[in-house]
MIDREN-174656 format. One record per residue (C-alpha): x, y, z; residue in three letters. Coordinates in steps of 0.05 Angstrom, whole numbers, plus 5000, padded with zeros to 4 digits. Layout:
residues N
+------+------+------+-----+
|    u |    v |    w |   r |
+------+------+------+-----+
|    X |    Y |    Z | ALA |
...
+------+------+------+-----+
end
This chain:
residues 150
+------+------+------+-----+
|    u |    v |    w |   r |
+------+------+------+-----+
| 4072 | 4901 | 1642 | MET |
| 4086 | 4894 | 1568 | LEU |
| 4021 | 4855 | 1557 | GLY |
| 3980 | 4908 | 1592 | LEU |
| 4013 | 4964 | 1552 | LEU |
| 4003 | 4927 | 1486 | SER |
| 3930 | 4913 | 1504 | GLY |
| 3917 | 4987 | 1515 | ILE |
| 3954 | 5007 | 1452 | VAL |
| 3918 | 4953 | 1411 | GLY |
| 3850 | 4976 | 1437 | PHE |
| 3864 | 5047 | 1413 | VAL |
| 3907 | 5036 | 1351 | LEU |
| 3876 | 4976 | 1315 | LEU |
| 3807 | 5007 | 1302 | PRO |
| 3841 | 5070 | 1275 | ALA |
| 3876 | 5028 | 1221 | LEU |
| 3810 | 5014 | 1186 | CYS |
| 3778 | 5083 | 1195 | GLU |
| 3757 | 5118 | 1132 | GLU |
| 3795 | 5178 | 1106 | ARG |
| 3780 | 5223 | 1047 | ALA |
| 3774 | 5210 | 0989 | PRO |
| 3719 | 5158 | 0992 | PHE |
| 3673 | 5129 | 0940 | ARG |
| 3601 | 5105 | 0944 | HIS |
| 3560 | 5062 | 0898 | SER |
| 3493 | 5029 | 0905 | SER |
| 3522 | 4966 | 0938 | SER |
| 3593 | 4984 | 0958 | ARG |
| 3628 | 5033 | 1003 | LEU |
| 3702 | 5045 | 0991 | ALA |
| 3749 | 5090 | 1030 | ALA |
| 3823 | 5101 | 1041 | ARG |
| 3849 | 5079 | 1109 | THR |
| 3917 | 5080 | 1142 | LEU |
| 3928 | 5009 | 1114 | THR |
| 3905 | 5024 | 1043 | GLY |
| 3838 | 5025 | 1007 | GLU |
| 3782 | 4983 | 1035 | ARG |
| 3716 | 4967 | 1002 | SER |
| 3657 | 4934 | 1038 | ILE |
| 3596 | 4902 | 1006 | ASP |
| 3534 | 4935 | 1035 | LEU |
| 3491 | 4877 | 1012 | ASN |
| 3531 | 4828 | 1054 | ARG |
| 3541 | 4863 | 1121 | ILE |
| 3560 | 4814 | 1176 | ALA |
| 3568 | 4859 | 1237 | THR |
| 3562 | 4932 | 1256 | VAL |
| 3586 | 4958 | 1323 | ARG |
| 3599 | 5027 | 1352 | LEU |
| 3666 | 5046 | 1380 | MET |
| 3670 | 5108 | 1424 | THR |
| 3735 | 5143 | 1443 | THR |
| 3748 | 5207 | 1482 | PHE |
| 3800 | 5261 | 1470 | SER |
| 3806 | 5332 | 1496 | TYR |
| 3735 | 5334 | 1523 | GLY |
| 3703 | 5309 | 1459 | LYS |
| 3671 | 5243 | 1442 | THR |
| 3690 | 5209 | 1377 | TYR |
| 3646 | 5154 | 1349 | ARG |
| 3663 | 5105 | 1294 | THR |
| 3617 | 5052 | 1265 | LEU |
| 3660 | 4991 | 1252 | VAL |
| 3628 | 4950 | 1195 | VAL |
| 3650 | 4881 | 1174 | ARG |
| 3623 | 4846 | 1113 | ASP |
| 3619 | 4771 | 1100 | THR |
| 3686 | 4774 | 1063 | HIS |
| 3719 | 4796 | 1128 | GLY |
| 3734 | 4867 | 1106 | VAL |
| 3728 | 4919 | 1161 | ARG |
| 3717 | 4993 | 1152 | LEU |
| 3708 | 5046 | 1205 | GLY |
| 3654 | 5095 | 1184 | ILE |
| 3660 | 5167 | 1209 | THR |
| 3626 | 5212 | 1158 | THR |
| 3552 | 5230 | 1155 | GLU |
| 3546 | 5209 | 1083 | ARG |
| 3573 | 5140 | 1097 | SER |
| 3527 | 5133 | 1158 | ARG |
| 3466 | 5148 | 1116 | ARG |
| 3488 | 5096 | 1065 | LYS |
| 3499 | 5045 | 1121 | LEU |
| 3432 | 5061 | 1152 | ARG |
| 3396 | 5046 | 1087 | ARG |
| 3434 | 4981 | 1080 | ALA |
| 3417 | 4959 | 1151 | VAL |
| 3344 | 4977 | 1141 | GLU |
| 3343 | 4936 | 1076 | LYS |
| 3377 | 4877 | 1111 | ALA |
| 3326 | 4881 | 1168 | ASP |
| 3270 | 4880 | 1118 | ALA |
| 3302 | 4819 | 1084 | ASP |
| 3311 | 4786 | 1152 | ALA |
| 3236 | 4793 | 1164 | ALA |
| 3226 | 4747 | 1104 | HIS |
| 3274 | 4694 | 1130 | GLY |
| 3341 | 4716 | 1103 | ALA |
| 3398 | 4720 | 1154 | PRO |
| 3409 | 4792 | 1176 | GLY |
| 3472 | 4826 | 1202 | PRO |
| 3488 | 4830 | 1276 | ARG |
| 3481 | 4904 | 1294 | VAL |
| 3496 | 4925 | 1366 | SER |
| 3444 | 4964 | 1404 | ARG |
| 3490 | 5025 | 1408 | ALA |
| 3503 | 5023 | 1333 | ALA |
| 3428 | 5019 | 1319 | ARG |
| 3417 | 5079 | 1364 | THR |
| 3473 | 5119 | 1331 | TYR |
| 3443 | 5103 | 1263 | LEU |
| 3376 | 5128 | 1287 | GLY |
| 3342 | 5060 | 1285 | LEU |
| 3331 | 5052 | 1361 | ALA |
| 3314 | 5096 | 1421 | PRO |
| 3367 | 5145 | 1447 | GLU |
| 3375 | 5109 | 1514 | ARG |
| 3423 | 5056 | 1484 | GLY |
| 3474 | 5109 | 1465 | LEU |
| 3477 | 5139 | 1535 | ILE |
| 3490 | 5071 | 1567 | VAL |
| 3544 | 5055 | 1514 | HIS |
| 3579 | 5122 | 1525 | THR |
| 3580 | 5114 | 1601 | VAL |
| 3607 | 5043 | 1596 | LEU |
| 3661 | 5064 | 1546 | ALA |
| 3682 | 5121 | 1591 | PHE |
| 3686 | 5075 | 1652 | LEU |
| 3727 | 5024 | 1613 | LEU |
| 3777 | 5077 | 1590 | VAL |
| 3781 | 5107 | 1660 | THR |
| 3789 | 5039 | 1694 | ALA |
| 3842 | 5014 | 1646 | SER |
| 3883 | 5079 | 1651 | ALA |
| 3878 | 5076 | 1727 | SER |
| 3900 | 5003 | 1727 | LEU |
| 3959 | 5019 | 1682 | TYR |
| 3982 | 5076 | 1729 | VAL |
| 3975 | 5030 | 1790 | ILE |
| 4016 | 4975 | 1758 | VAL |
| 4069 | 5024 | 1733 | ALA |
| 4075 | 5054 | 1803 | LEU |
| 4080 | 4985 | 1836 | ARG |
| 4133 | 4961 | 1788 | LEU |
| 4171 | 5027 | 1792 | GLY |
| 4173 | 5024 | 1868 | GLY |
| 4204 | 4954 | 1872 | GLN |
+------+------+------+-----+
end
């Protein structure tokens, strides 16, 4: 029971620890923002992975682009200004990858959210995220009721 509860809490809480908060700073090659765990700065010229995380609350959908650079620093991007900066960095990395340089791993949903792929990928991602949240919450309630009844 404790493992299931900690898994659900970890899924929701851990990405929020690296999410950007105001104030944030931008430069030509770096993106720095305050997070719950302190200030984080990612190198936009050395992006390793970009993935989209979708959460739901009070009938709204919240999307965060989780970016990790080659130094292992993660930052959750939520603002439009940061998304534009990230989009330019991904486009530049894709252009460099066409010439043989290794490019970042960008999920299909993240590409769609950045406007680099067709809209269909975002719909599939949102439905799967909603089903995952619904199924895990239902499983938690079932386990809690089973353990409470014994």
